[in-house]
All heavy atoms as a GROMACS GRO file, in nm:
protein
  605
    1MET      N    1   0.084  -0.119   0.000
    1MET     CA    2   0.000   0.000   0.000
    1MET      C    3   0.088   0.125   0.000
    1MET      O    4   0.192   0.128   0.066
    1MET     CB    5  -0.093   0.000   0.121
    1MET     CG    6  -0.187   0.118   0.122
    1MET     SD    7  -0.320   0.105   0.242
    1MET     CE    8  -0.420  -0.017   0.164
    2ASP      N    9   0.046   0.225  -0.073
    2ASP     CA   10   0.119   0.350  -0.086
    2ASP      C   11   0.128   0.421   0.049
    2ASP      O   12   0.027   0.441   0.117
    2ASP     CB   13   0.045   0.437  -0.189
    2ASP     CG   14   0.111   0.570  -0.214
    2ASP    OD1   15   0.222   0.593  -0.164
    2ASP    OD2   16   0.050   0.652  -0.284
    3ASN      N   17   0.250   0.458   0.090
    3ASN     CA   18   0.270   0.526   0.218
    3ASN      C   19   0.193   0.657   0.228
    3ASN      O   20   0.145   0.692   0.335
    3ASN     CB   21   0.419   0.552   0.242
    3ASN     CG   22   0.493   0.426   0.281
    3ASN    OD1   23   0.434   0.330   0.326
    3ASN    ND2   24   0.623   0.428   0.262
    4ASN      N   25   0.182   0.731   0.117
    4ASN     CA   26   0.109   0.858   0.119
    4ASN      C   27  -0.038   0.836   0.152
    4ASN      O   28  -0.099   0.916   0.222
    4ASN     CB   29   0.122   0.932  -0.013
    4ASN     CG   30   0.255   1.004  -0.025
    4ASN    OD1   31   0.327   1.020   0.074
    4ASN    ND2   32   0.288   1.046  -0.144
    5LYS      N   33  -0.097   0.726   0.104
    5LYS     CA   34  -0.236   0.696   0.136
    5LYS      C   35  -0.252   0.672   0.286
    5LYS      O   36  -0.348   0.721   0.347
    5LYS     CB   37  -0.284   0.572   0.060
    5LYS     CG   38  -0.303   0.595  -0.087
    5LYS     CD   39  -0.355   0.469  -0.154
    5LYS     CE   40  -0.374   0.489  -0.302
    5LYS     NZ   41  -0.430   0.369  -0.366
    6VAL      N   42  -0.160   0.600   0.345
    6VAL     CA   43  -0.166   0.572   0.488
    6VAL      C   44  -0.149   0.701   0.568
    6VAL      O   45  -0.223   0.725   0.664
    6VAL     CB   46  -0.059   0.468   0.528
    6VAL    CG1   47  -0.054   0.449   0.679
    6VAL    CG2   48  -0.085   0.334   0.458
    7ILE      N   49  -0.056   0.785   0.528
    7ILE     CA   50  -0.034   0.912   0.598
    7ILE      C   51  -0.156   1.002   0.585
    7ILE      O   52  -0.200   1.064   0.683
    7ILE     CB   53   0.094   0.982   0.547
    7ILE    CG1   54   0.216   0.900   0.586
    7ILE    CG2   55   0.104   1.124   0.603
    7ILE    CD1   56   0.345   0.944   0.521
    8ARG      N   57  -0.216   1.010   0.464
    8ARG     CA   58  -0.338   1.091   0.447
    8ARG      C   59  -0.451   1.037   0.534
    8ARG      O   60  -0.527   1.113   0.593
    8ARG     CB   61  -0.380   1.094   0.300
    8ARG     CG   62  -0.290   1.180   0.214
    8ARG     CD   63  -0.350   1.209   0.078
    8ARG     NE   64  -0.377   1.092  -0.002
    8ARG     CZ   65  -0.299   1.045  -0.099
    8ARG    NH1   66  -0.186   1.107  -0.127
    8ARG    NH2   67  -0.332   0.938  -0.167
    9PHE      N   68  -0.462   0.904   0.544
    9PHE     CA   69  -0.564   0.843   0.630
    9PHE      C   70  -0.542   0.886   0.775
    9PHE      O   71  -0.635   0.929   0.842
    9PHE     CB   72  -0.560   0.690   0.619
    9PHE     CG   73  -0.632   0.622   0.731
    9PHE    CD1   74  -0.770   0.617   0.733
    9PHE    CD2   75  -0.561   0.564   0.836
    9PHE    CE1   76  -0.837   0.556   0.837
    9PHE    CE2   77  -0.627   0.503   0.940
    9PHE     CZ   78  -0.766   0.499   0.941
   10ILE      N   79  -0.419   0.873   0.823
   10ILE     CA   80  -0.389   0.907   0.962
   10ILE      C   81  -0.418   1.054   0.990
   10ILE      O   82  -0.480   1.088   1.092
   10ILE     CB   83  -0.243   0.872   0.996
   10ILE    CG1   84  -0.226   0.719   0.997
   10ILE    CG2   85  -0.199   0.932   1.129
   10ILE    CD1   86  -0.082   0.672   1.004
   11LEU      N   87  -0.376   1.142   0.900
   11LEU     CA   88  -0.399   1.285   0.919
   11LEU      C   89  -0.547   1.318   0.925
   11LEU      O   90  -0.592   1.392   1.013
   11LEU     CB   91  -0.333   1.366   0.807
   11LEU     CG   92  -0.182   1.384   0.817
   11LEU    CD1   93  -0.129   1.447   0.689
   11LEU    CD2   94  -0.147   1.469   0.937
   12THR      N   95  -0.626   1.266   0.832
   12THR     CA   96  -0.768   1.301   0.831
   12THR      C   97  -0.846   1.226   0.939
   12THR      O   98  -0.942   1.280   0.993
   12THR     CB   99  -0.831   1.277   0.693
   12THR    OG1  100  -0.806   1.143   0.651
   12THR    CG2  101  -0.776   1.374   0.592
   13PHE      N  102  -0.806   1.104   0.972
   13PHE     CA  103  -0.876   1.028   1.074
   13PHE      C  104  -0.860   1.092   1.212
   13PHE      O  105  -0.956   1.107   1.286
   13PHE     CB  106  -0.825   0.884   1.077
   13PHE     CG  107  -0.903   0.794   1.168
   13PHE    CD1  108  -1.022   0.738   1.126
   13PHE    CD2  109  -0.857   0.765   1.296
   13PHE    CE1  110  -1.095   0.654   1.210
   13PHE    CE2  111  -0.929   0.682   1.380
   13PHE     CZ  112  -1.048   0.627   1.337
   14PHE      N  113  -0.737   1.132   1.244
   14PHE     CA  114  -0.711   1.186   1.377
   14PHE      C  115  -0.724   1.338   1.385
   14PHE      O  116  -0.753   1.392   1.492
   14PHE     CB  117  -0.572   1.144   1.426
   14PHE     CG  118  -0.564   0.998   1.458
   14PHE    CD1  119  -0.497   0.912   1.374
   14PHE    CD2  120  -0.628   0.946   1.568
   14PHE    CE1  121  -0.491   0.776   1.401
   14PHE    CE2  122  -0.623   0.809   1.598
   14PHE     CZ  123  -0.554   0.725   1.513
   15LEU      N  124  -0.704   1.408   1.273
   15LEU     CA  125  -0.709   1.555   1.277
   15LEU      C  126  -0.823   1.615   1.196
   15LEU      O  127  -0.841   1.737   1.199
   15LEU     CB  128  -0.575   1.612   1.227
   15LEU     CG  129  -0.452   1.574   1.310
   15LEU    CD1  130  -0.327   1.630   1.245
   15LEU    CD2  131  -0.465   1.621   1.453
   16GLY      N  132  -0.898   1.533   1.122
   16GLY     CA  133  -1.013   1.583   1.046
   16GLY      C  134  -0.976   1.693   0.949
   16GLY      O  135  -0.886   1.678   0.867
   17TRP      N  136  -1.046   1.808   0.960
   17TRP     CA  137  -1.025   1.917   0.864
   17TRP      C  138  -0.886   1.977   0.876
   17TRP      O  139  -0.832   2.028   0.779
   17TRP     CB  140  -1.134   2.023   0.876
   17TRP     CG  141  -1.134   2.098   1.005
   17TRP    CD1  142  -1.194   2.064   1.121
   17TRP    CD2  143  -1.067   2.223   1.030
   17TRP    NE1  144  -1.169   2.158   1.217
   17TRP    CE2  145  -1.093   2.257   1.163
   17TRP    CE3  146  -0.990   2.308   0.952
   17TRP    CZ2  147  -1.042   2.373   1.220
   17TRP    CZ3  148  -0.940   2.422   1.009
   17TRP    CH2  149  -0.967   2.455   1.142
   18ILE      N  150  -0.826   1.971   0.993
   18ILE     CA  151  -0.689   2.022   1.008
   18ILE      C  152  -0.593   1.932   0.929
   18ILE      O  153  -0.503   1.981   0.861
   18ILE     CB  154  -0.648   2.030   1.156
   18ILE    CG1  155  -0.734   2.134   1.229
   18ILE    CG2  156  -0.500   2.064   1.171
   18ILE    CD1  157  -0.717   2.136   1.380
   19GLY      N  158  -0.614   1.802   0.936
   19GLY     CA  159  -0.533   1.709   0.857
   19GLY      C  160  -0.551   1.732   0.708
   19GLY      O  161  -0.456   1.726   0.630
   20SER      N  162  -0.675   1.762   0.668
   20SER     CA  163  -0.704   1.792   0.528
   20SER      C  164  -0.630   1.918   0.484
   20SER      O  165  -0.575   1.924   0.374
   20SER     CB  166  -0.855   1.810   0.511
   20SER     OG  167  -0.888   1.841   0.380
   21LEU      N  168  -0.626   2.017   0.569
   21LEU     CA  169  -0.554   2.141   0.541
   21LEU      C  170  -0.404   2.113   0.526
   21LEU      O  171  -0.340   2.165   0.434
   21LEU     CB  172  -0.579   2.241   0.654
   21LEU     CG  173  -0.531   2.382   0.634
   21LEU    CD1  174  -0.606   2.450   0.521
   21LEU    CD2  175  -0.551   2.462   0.762
   22ILE      N  176  -0.349   2.030   0.613
   22ILE     CA  177  -0.207   1.993   0.604
   22ILE      C  178  -0.179   1.924   0.471
   22ILE      O  179  -0.080   1.954   0.404
   22ILE     CB  180  -0.167   1.903   0.724
   22ILE    CG1  181  -0.171   1.983   0.854
   22ILE    CG2  182  -0.029   1.841   0.701
   22ILE    CD1  183  -0.162   1.899   0.980
   23ILE      N  184  -0.266   1.832   0.432
   23ILE     CA  185  -0.248   1.759   0.305
   23ILE      C  186  -0.240   1.857   0.189
   23ILE      O  187  -0.155   1.844   0.101
   23ILE     CB  188  -0.362   1.658   0.284
   23ILE    CG1  189  -0.348   1.541   0.382
   23ILE    CG2  190  -0.364   1.606   0.140
   23ILE    CD1  191  -0.469   1.451   0.390
   24ASN      N  192  -0.328   1.956   0.186
   24ASN     CA  193  -0.332   2.051   0.075
   24ASN      C  194  -0.209   2.138   0.065
   24ASN      O  195  -0.183   2.197  -0.040
   24ASN     CB  196  -0.457   2.139   0.084
   24ASN     CG  197  -0.580   2.068   0.037
   24ASN    OD1  198  -0.575   1.975  -0.043
   24ASN    ND2  199  -0.695   2.109   0.087
   25HIS      N  200  -0.132   2.149   0.170
   25HIS     CA  201  -0.016   2.238   0.170
   25HIS      C  202   0.116   2.162   0.182
   25HIS      O  203   0.219   2.220   0.221
   25HIS     CB  204  -0.030   2.342   0.281
   25HIS     CG  205  -0.141   2.439   0.254
   25HIS    ND1  206  -0.270   2.415   0.294
   25HIS    CD2  207  -0.143   2.555   0.186
   25HIS    CE1  208  -0.346   2.515   0.253
   25HIS    NE2  209  -0.272   2.601   0.188
   26THR      N  210   0.113   2.032   0.152
   26THR     CA  211   0.236   1.952   0.155
   26THR      C  212   0.243   1.865   0.030
   26THR      O  213   0.152   1.866  -0.052
   26THR     CB  214   0.239   1.860   0.280
   26THR    OG1  215   0.133   1.765   0.272
   26THR    CG2  216   0.229   1.939   0.409
   27SER      N  217   0.347   1.787   0.022
   27SER     CA  218   0.364   1.696  -0.092
   27SER      C  219   0.269   1.577  -0.084
   27SER      O  220   0.267   1.493  -0.174
   27SER     CB  221   0.509   1.647  -0.098
   27SER     OG  222   0.540   1.574   0.018
   28LEU      N  223   0.189   1.568   0.023
   28LEU     CA  224   0.091   1.460   0.036
   28LEU      C  225  -0.031   1.480  -0.052
   28LEU      O  226  -0.110   1.389  -0.072
   28LEU     CB  227   0.046   1.447   0.182
   28LEU     CG  228   0.153   1.403   0.281
   28LEU    CD1  229   0.103   1.418   0.423
   28LEU    CD2  230   0.194   1.260   0.252
   29LYS      N  231  -0.046   1.602  -0.105
   29LYS     CA  232  -0.161   1.633  -0.191
   29LYS      C  233  -0.151   1.551  -0.320
   29LYS      O  234  -0.050   1.557  -0.389
   29LYS     CB  235  -0.162   1.782  -0.222
   29LYS     CG  236  -0.274   1.824  -0.314
   29LYS     CD  237  -0.265   1.973  -0.339
   29LYS     CE  238  -0.348   2.008  -0.461
   29LYS     NZ  239  -0.327   2.145  -0.501
   30PRO      N  240  -0.255   1.472  -0.350
   30PRO     CA  241  -0.252   1.394  -0.474
   30PRO      C  242  -0.251   1.486  -0.596
   30PRO      O  243  -0.323   1.586  -0.597
   30PRO     CB  244  -0.381   1.312  -0.470
   30PRO     CG  245  -0.430   1.320  -0.330
   30PRO     CD  246  -0.376   1.447  -0.273
   31GLU      N  247  -0.168   1.454  -0.693
   31GLU     CA  248  -0.156   1.539  -0.812
   31GLU      C  249  -0.291   1.551  -0.882
   31GLU      O  250  -0.358   1.452  -0.912
   31GLU     CB  251  -0.054   1.479  -0.908
   31GLU     CG  252  -0.022   1.570  -1.024
   31GLU     CD  253   0.090   1.516  -1.110
   31GLU    OE1  254   0.182   1.454  -1.055
   31GLU    OE2  255   0.083   1.536  -1.232
   32GLY      N  256  -0.332   1.676  -0.905
   32GLY     CA  257  -0.458   1.703  -0.974
   32GLY      C  258  -0.579   1.708  -0.885
   32GLY      O  259  -0.691   1.726  -0.931
   33TYR      N  260  -0.562   1.690  -0.753
   33TYR     CA  261  -0.673   1.689  -0.659
   33TYR      C  262  -0.647   1.782  -0.542
   33TYR      O  263  -0.533   1.808  -0.506
   33TYR     CB  264  -0.696   1.547  -0.604
   33TYR     CG  265  -0.764   1.456  -0.701
   33TYR    CD1  266  -0.690   1.386  -0.795
   33TYR    CD2  267  -0.901   1.440  -0.700
   33TYR    CE1  268  -0.751   1.302  -0.886
   33TYR    CE2  269  -0.963   1.356  -0.790
   33TYR     CZ  270  -0.888   1.288  -0.882
   33TYR     OH  271  -0.950   1.205  -0.972
   34THR      N  272  -0.754   1.827  -0.479
   34THR     CA  273  -0.748   1.907  -0.358
   34THR      C  274  -0.840   1.842  -0.256
   34THR      O  275  -0.952   1.804  -0.288
   34THR     CB  276  -0.796   2.051  -0.384
   34THR    OG1  277  -0.712   2.108  -0.485
   34THR    CG2  278  -0.787   2.136  -0.259
   35SER      N  279  -0.792   1.830  -0.134
   35SER     CA  280  -0.874   1.775  -0.027
   35SER      C  281  -0.982   1.876   0.008
   35SER      O  282  -0.958   1.996   0.010
   35SER     CB  283  -0.787   1.744   0.095
   35SER     OG  284  -0.862   1.682   0.195
   36LYS      N  285  -1.102   1.828   0.035
   36LYS     CA  286  -1.216   1.916   0.065
   36LYS      C  287  -1.214   1.959   0.211
   36LYS      O  288  -1.294   1.913   0.293
   36LYS     CB  289  -1.347   1.845   0.033
   36LYS     CG  290  -1.365   1.814  -0.113
   36LYS     CD  291  -1.499   1.744  -0.135
   36LYS     CE  292  -1.523   1.717  -0.281
   36LYS     NZ  293  -1.652   1.646  -0.301
   37THR      N  294  -1.124   2.049   0.245
   37THR     CA  295  -1.105   2.092   0.384
   37THR      C  296  -1.232   2.148   0.446
   37THR      O  297  -1.271   2.109   0.555
   37THR     CB  298  -0.992   2.196   0.392
   37THR    OG1  299  -0.874   2.139   0.337
   37THR    CG2  300  -0.966   2.238   0.535
   38GLY      N  301  -1.298   2.239   0.376
   38GLY     CA  302  -1.420   2.298   0.428
   38GLY      C  303  -1.529   2.195   0.447
   38GLY      O  304  -1.604   2.198   0.546
   39TRP      N  305  -1.537   2.100   0.354
   39TRP     CA  306  -1.640   1.998   0.363
   39TRP      C  307  -1.611   1.904   0.481
   39TRP      O  308  -1.703   1.859   0.548
   39TRP     CB  309  -1.648   1.920   0.232
   39TRP     CG  310  -1.768   1.832   0.225
   39TRP    CD1  311  -1.767   1.696   0.213
   39TRP    CD2  312  -1.905   1.871   0.229
   39TRP    NE1  313  -1.896   1.648   0.210
   39TRP    CE2  314  -1.983   1.754   0.221
   39TRP    CE3  315  -1.971   1.992   0.241
   39TRP    CZ2  316  -2.122   1.755   0.223
   39TRP    CZ3  317  -2.109   1.992   0.244
   39TRP    CH2  318  -2.182   1.876   0.234
   40TYR      N  319  -1.484   1.875   0.508
   40TYR     CA  320  -1.449   1.794   0.626
   40TYR      C  321  -1.501   1.863   0.752
   40TYR      O  322  -1.554   1.798   0.841
   40TYR     CB  323  -1.297   1.779   0.640
   40TYR     CG  324  -1.242   1.655   0.576
   40TYR    CD1  325  -1.186   1.659   0.449
   40TYR    CD2  326  -1.243   1.534   0.643
   40TYR    CE1  327  -1.133   1.545   0.390
   40TYR    CE2  328  -1.190   1.420   0.586
   40TYR     CZ  329  -1.136   1.426   0.459
   40TYR     OH  330  -1.084   1.314   0.402
   41LEU      N  331  -1.486   1.992   0.760
   41LEU     CA  332  -1.529   2.067   0.877
   41LEU      C  333  -1.681   2.069   0.889
   41LEU      O  334  -1.737   2.030   0.992
   41LEU     CB  335  -1.475   2.210   0.871
   41LEU     CG  336  -1.514   2.303   0.986
   41LEU    CD1  337  -1.462   2.250   1.118
   41LEU    CD2  338  -1.460   2.442   0.960
   42ILE      N  339  -1.750   2.111   0.783
   42ILE     CA  340  -1.896   2.126   0.788
   42ILE      C  341  -1.967   1.991   0.797
   42ILE      O  342  -2.051   1.969   0.885
   42ILE     CB  343  -1.946   2.205   0.665
   42ILE    CG1  344  -1.891   2.348   0.671
   42ILE    CG2  345  -2.097   2.206   0.656
   42ILE    CD1  346  -1.905   2.426   0.542
   43ALA      N  347  -1.937   1.901   0.704
   43ALA     CA  348  -2.006   1.771   0.702
   43ALA      C  349  -1.970   1.688   0.825
   43ALA      O  350  -2.054   1.616   0.878
   43ALA     CB  351  -1.972   1.695   0.575
   44GLY      N  352  -1.846   1.699   0.870
   44GLY     CA  353  -1.808   1.629   0.992
   44GLY      C  354  -1.887   1.676   1.112
   44GLY      O  355  -1.933   1.596   1.194
   45TYR      N  356  -1.908   1.805   1.121
   45TYR     CA  357  -1.988   1.863   1.231
   45TYR      C  358  -2.134   1.820   1.220
   45TYR      O  359  -2.195   1.778   1.317
   45TYR     CB  360  -1.974   2.016   1.228
   45TYR     CG  361  -2.060   2.085   1.330
   45TYR    CD1  362  -2.024   2.085   1.464
   45TYR    CD2  363  -2.178   2.148   1.294
   45TYR    CE1  364  -2.104   2.147   1.560
   45TYR    CE2  365  -2.258   2.211   1.388
   45TYR     CZ  366  -2.220   2.210   1.521
   45TYR     OH  367  -2.299   2.270   1.614
   46LEU      N  368  -2.190   1.832   1.100
   46LEU     CA  369  -2.332   1.801   1.080
   46LEU      C  370  -2.365   1.652   1.098
   46LEU      O  371  -2.478   1.618   1.134
   46LEU     CB  372  -2.378   1.846   0.941
   46LEU     CG  373  -2.380   1.998   0.918
   46LEU    CD1  374  -2.416   2.029   0.773
   46LEU    CD2  375  -2.477   2.066   1.013
   47THR      N  376  -2.268   1.566   1.072
   47THR     CA  377  -2.292   1.422   1.084
   47THR      C  378  -2.228   1.363   1.209
   47THR      O  379  -2.209   1.241   1.218
   47THR     CB  380  -2.240   1.347   0.960
   47THR    OG1  381  -2.098   1.365   0.951
   47THR    CG2  382  -2.308   1.395   0.833
   48ALA      N  383  -2.195   1.447   1.304
   48ALA     CA  384  -2.132   1.404   1.430
   48ALA      C  385  -2.003   1.325   1.404
   48ALA      O  386  -1.974   1.227   1.472
   48ALA     CB  387  -2.230   1.324   1.514
   49GLY      N  388  -1.929   1.365   1.301
   49GLY     CA  389  -1.800   1.305   1.272
   49GLY      C  390  -1.805   1.185   1.178
   49GLY      O  391  -1.701   1.135   1.137
   50ILE      N  392  -1.924   1.139   1.142
   50ILE     CA  393  -1.935   1.020   1.057
   50ILE      C  394  -1.873   1.046   0.920
   50ILE      O  395  -1.799   0.962   0.869
   50ILE     CB  396  -2.081   0.973   1.045
   50ILE    CG1  397  -2.129   0.924   1.181
   50ILE    CG2  398  -2.095   0.864   0.940
   50ILE    CD1  399  -2.276   0.896   1.189
   51TYR      N  400  -1.903   1.161   0.858
   51TYR     CA  401  -1.845   1.190   0.726
   51TYR      C  402  -1.692   1.190   0.734
   51TYR      O  403  -1.626   1.134   0.647
   51TYR     CB  404  -1.892   1.324   0.671
   51TYR     CG  405  -1.816   1.362   0.546
   51TYR    CD1  406  -1.852   1.308   0.423
   51TYR    CD2  407  -1.705   1.446   0.550
   51TYR    CE1  408  -1.780   1.338   0.308
   51TYR    CE2  409  -1.633   1.475   0.437
   51TYR     CZ  410  -1.671   1.422   0.317
   51TYR     OH  411  -1.599   1.450   0.204
   52SER      N  412  -1.637   1.251   0.835
   52SER     CA  413  -1.492   1.258   0.848
   52SER      C  414  -1.430   1.119   0.859
   52SER      O  415  -1.326   1.092   0.800
   52SER     CB  416  -1.453   1.342   0.970
   52SER     OG  417  -1.500   1.472   0.955
   53LEU      N  418  -1.495   1.030   0.933
   53LEU     CA  419  -1.444   0.894   0.946
   53LEU      C  420  -1.449   0.820   0.813
   53LEU      O  421  -1.353   0.755   0.772
   53LEU     CB  422  -1.524   0.817   1.051
   53LEU     CG  423  -1.509   0.866   1.195
   53LEU    CD1  424  -1.603   0.788   1.286
   53LEU    CD2  425  -1.367   0.854   1.243
   54VAL      N  426  -1.563   0.830   0.744
   54VAL     CA  427  -1.578   0.763   0.614
   54VAL      C  428  -1.478   0.817   0.513
   54VAL      O  429  -1.410   0.742   0.443
   54VAL     CB  430  -1.723   0.777   0.562
   54VAL    CG1  431  -1.735   0.730   0.419
   54VAL    CG2  432  -1.819   0.702   0.652
   55ALA      N  433  -1.467   0.951   0.504
   55ALA     CA  434  -1.375   1.012   0.408
   55ALA      C  435  -1.231   0.975   0.438
   55ALA      O  436  -1.152   0.951   0.347
   55ALA     CB  437  -1.393   1.163   0.407
   56SER      N  438  -1.195   0.968   0.566
   56SER     CA  439  -1.056   0.931   0.599
   56SER      C  440  -1.028   0.786   0.562
   56SER      O  441  -0.920   0.755   0.513
   56SER     CB  442  -1.026   0.957   0.747
   56SER     OG  443  -1.104   0.874   0.830
   57ILE      N  444  -1.125   0.698   0.580
   57ILE     CA  445  -1.106   0.558   0.539
   57ILE      C  446  -1.090   0.549   0.388
   57ILE      O  447  -1.007   0.472   0.338
   57ILE     CB  448  -1.223   0.472   0.589
   57ILE    CG1  449  -1.215   0.460   0.741
   57ILE    CG2  450  -1.221   0.334   0.523
   57ILE    CD1  451  -1.338   0.402   0.806
   58PHE      N  452  -1.165   0.630   0.313
   58PHE     CA  453  -1.153   0.629   0.167
   58PHE      C  454  -1.018   0.681   0.118
   58PHE      O  455  -0.981   0.660   0.004
   58PHE     CB  456  -1.269   0.705   0.102
   58PHE     CG  457  -1.388   0.617   0.079
   58PHE    CD1  458  -1.483   0.601   0.178
   58PHE    CD2  459  -1.404   0.550  -0.041
   58PHE    CE1  460  -1.592   0.519   0.158
   58PHE    CE2  461  -1.513   0.467  -0.062
   58PHE     CZ  462  -1.607   0.451   0.038
   59ASN      N  463  -0.942   0.748   0.204
   59ASN     CA  464  -0.805   0.789   0.168
   59ASN      C  465  -0.719   0.667   0.138
   59ASN      O  466  -0.626   0.674   0.058
   59ASN     CB  467  -0.739   0.869   0.281
   59ASN     CG  468  -0.768   1.016   0.270
   59ASN    OD1  469  -0.758   1.074   0.163
   59ASN    ND2  470  -0.805   1.076   0.381
   60LEU      N  471  -0.750   0.555   0.202
   60LEU     CA  472  -0.674   0.433   0.177
   60LEU      C  473  -0.701   0.376   0.038
   60LEU      O  474  -0.621   0.300  -0.015
   60LEU     CB  475  -0.708   0.327   0.283
   60LEU     CG  476  -0.666   0.362   0.426
   60LEU    CD1  477  -0.720   0.258   0.522
   60LEU    CD2  478  -0.515   0.373   0.438
   61PHE      N  479  -0.816   0.412  -0.020
   61PHE     CA  480  -0.855   0.359  -0.151
   61PHE      C  481  -0.852   0.466  -0.260
   61PHE      O  482  -0.904   0.444  -0.368
   61PHE     CB  483  -0.996   0.299  -0.142
   61PHE     CG  484  -1.008   0.195  -0.036
   61PHE    CD1  485  -1.069   0.224   0.085
   61PHE    CD2  486  -0.952   0.070  -0.054
   61PHE    CE1  487  -1.079   0.127   0.184
   61PHE    CE2  488  -0.962  -0.027   0.045
   61PHE     CZ  489  -1.025   0.002   0.164
   62PHE      N  490  -0.790   0.581  -0.232
   62PHE     CA  491  -0.785   0.691  -0.328
   62PHE      C  492  -0.724   0.643  -0.459
   62PHE      O  493  -0.620   0.578  -0.461
   62PHE     CB  494  -0.702   0.807  -0.272
   62PHE     CG  495  -0.692   0.922  -0.368
   62PHE    CD1  496  -0.788   1.019  -0.370
   62PHE    CD2  497  -0.585   0.931  -0.456
   62PHE    CE1  498  -0.779   1.125  -0.460
   62PHE    CE2  499  -0.576   1.036  -0.546
   62PHE     CZ  500  -0.674   1.132  -0.547
   63ASP      N  501  -0.790   0.674  -0.569
   63ASP     CA  502  -0.742   0.634  -0.701
   63ASP      C  503  -0.755   0.752  -0.796
   63ASP      O  504  -0.866   0.790  -0.833
   63ASP     CB  505  -0.824   0.515  -0.752
   63ASP     CG  506  -0.777   0.465  -0.888
   63ASP    OD1  507  -0.678   0.518  -0.943
   63ASP    OD2  508  -0.840   0.371  -0.938
   64PRO      N  509  -0.642   0.813  -0.836
   64PRO     CA  510  -0.649   0.931  -0.924
   64PRO      C  511  -0.710   0.901  -1.060
   64PRO      O  512  -0.750   0.992  -1.130
   64PRO     CB  513  -0.503   0.975  -0.936
   64PRO     CG  514  -0.422   0.859  -0.895
   64PRO     CD  515  -0.506   0.777  -0.802
   65ALA      N  516  -0.721   0.776  -1.097
   65ALA     CA  517  -0.780   0.740  -1.226
   65ALA      C  518  -0.934   0.751  -1.222
   65ALA      O  519  -0.997   0.760  -1.326
   65ALA     CB  520  -0.740   0.599  -1.266
   66LYS      N  521  -0.991   0.750  -1.102
   66LYS     CA  522  -1.136   0.761  -1.088
   66LYS      C  523  -1.179   0.907  -1.104
   66LYS      O  524  -1.106   0.999  -1.068
   66LYS     CB  525  -1.182   0.710  -0.952
   66LYS     CG  526  -1.169   0.562  -0.935
   66LYS     CD  527  -1.224   0.522  -0.801
   66LYS     CE  528  -1.211   0.374  -0.779
   66LYS     NZ  529  -1.257   0.337  -0.644
   67GLU      N  530  -1.299   0.926  -1.157
   67GLU     CA  531  -1.354   1.061  -1.175
   67GLU      C  532  -1.384   1.126  -1.040
   67GLU      O  533  -1.365   1.244  -1.023
   67GLU     CB  534  -1.480   1.054  -1.261
   67GLU     CG  535  -1.538   1.189  -1.295
   67GLU     CD  536  -1.444   1.278  -1.376
   67GLU    OE1  537  -1.363   1.224  -1.455
   67GLU    OE2  538  -1.453   1.400  -1.362
   68LYS      N  539  -1.432   1.046  -0.943
   68LYS     CA  540  -1.467   1.101  -0.812
   68LYS      C  541  -1.399   1.019  -0.702
   68LYS      O  542  -1.390   0.898  -0.712
   68LYS     CB  543  -1.618   1.097  -0.790
   68LYS     CG  544  -1.694   1.191  -0.878
   68LYS     CD  545  -1.840   1.192  -0.842
   68LYS     CE  546  -1.915   1.293  -0.928
   68LYS     NZ  547  -2.054   1.302  -0.890
   69ASN      N  548  -1.351   1.087  -0.602
   69ASN     CA  549  -1.294   1.026  -0.483
   69ASN      C  550  -1.352   1.099  -0.363
   69ASN      O  551  -1.347   1.222  -0.356
   69ASN     CB  552  -1.142   1.038  -0.481
   69ASN     CG  553  -1.075   0.944  -0.579
   69ASN    OD1  554  -1.065   0.827  -0.555
   69ASN    ND2  555  -1.030   0.998  -0.692
   70ILE      N  556  -1.407   1.026  -0.268
   70ILE     CA  557  -1.469   1.087  -0.151
   70ILE      C  558  -1.362   1.167  -0.075
   70ILE      O  559  -1.253   1.118  -0.048
   70ILE     CB  560  -1.532   0.980  -0.060
   70ILE    CG1  561  -1.653   0.921  -0.130
   70ILE    CG2  562  -1.570   1.038   0.075
   70ILE    CD1  563  -1.724   0.813  -0.054
   71GLY      N  564  -1.394   1.291  -0.042
   71GLY     CA  565  -1.303   1.378   0.031
   71GLY      C  566  -1.212   1.463  -0.055
   71GLY      O  567  -1.138   1.545  -0.006
   72TYR      N  568  -1.219   1.444  -0.190
   72TYR     CA  569  -1.132   1.519  -0.280
   72TYR      C  570  -1.211   1.574  -0.397
   72TYR      O  571  -1.313   1.521  -0.436
   72TYR     CB  572  -1.020   1.430  -0.336
   72TYR     CG  573  -0.919   1.393  -0.231
   72TYR    CD1  574  -0.938   1.282  -0.150
   72TYR    CD2  575  -0.807   1.471  -0.210
   72TYR    CE1  576  -0.847   1.249  -0.052
   72TYR    CE2  577  -0.717   1.439  -0.112
   72TYR     CZ  578  -0.736   1.329  -0.033
   72TYR     OH  579  -0.647   1.298   0.065
   73LYS      N  580  -1.162   1.684  -0.450
   73LYS     CA  581  -1.218   1.740  -0.575
   73LYS      C  582  -1.103   1.760  -0.673
   73LYS      O  583  -0.989   1.781  -0.632
   73LYS     CB  584  -1.291   1.870  -0.548
   73LYS     CG  585  -1.202   1.980  -0.494
   73LYS     CD  586  -1.279   2.106  -0.466
   73LYS     CE  587  -1.184   2.208  -0.406
   73LYS     NZ  588  -1.248   2.331  -0.374
   74LYS      N  589  -1.135   1.752  -0.802
   74LYS     CA  590  -1.032   1.774  -0.902
   74LYS      C  591  -0.999   1.921  -0.907
   74LYS      O  592  -1.086   2.007  -0.894
   74LYS     CB  593  -1.080   1.726  -1.039
   74LYS     CG  594  -1.072   1.577  -1.055
   74LYS     CD  595  -1.083   1.540  -1.199
   74LYS     CE  596  -1.042   1.395  -1.211
   74LYS     NZ  597  -1.020   1.355  -1.347
   75ASP      N  598  -0.871   1.952  -0.927
   75ASP     CA  599  -0.827   2.092  -0.939
   75ASP      C  600  -0.877   2.154  -1.067
   75ASP      O  601  -0.906   2.093  -1.164
   75ASP     CB  602  -0.675   2.101  -0.938
   75ASP     CG  603  -0.618   2.074  -0.798
   75ASP    OD1  604  -0.692   2.087  -0.700
   75ASP    OD2  605  -0.501   2.038  -0.789
   0.00000   0.00000   0.00000
């Protein structure tokens, strides 16, 4: 498994939107994608953290070849 996927999972799982913000400003950002930092904050709050947990788990399965990836938007 790609180390960057594991690191992105850890950052978003434990830090939520702050981890997403870190990803967007480091080399962990997937090429051509931006982590949905604002959505991690809002949807995580509205769903009592469920969205943040689901999106962080999907970091392990991130595939840049797919049109959509949960927690990310194309640049």
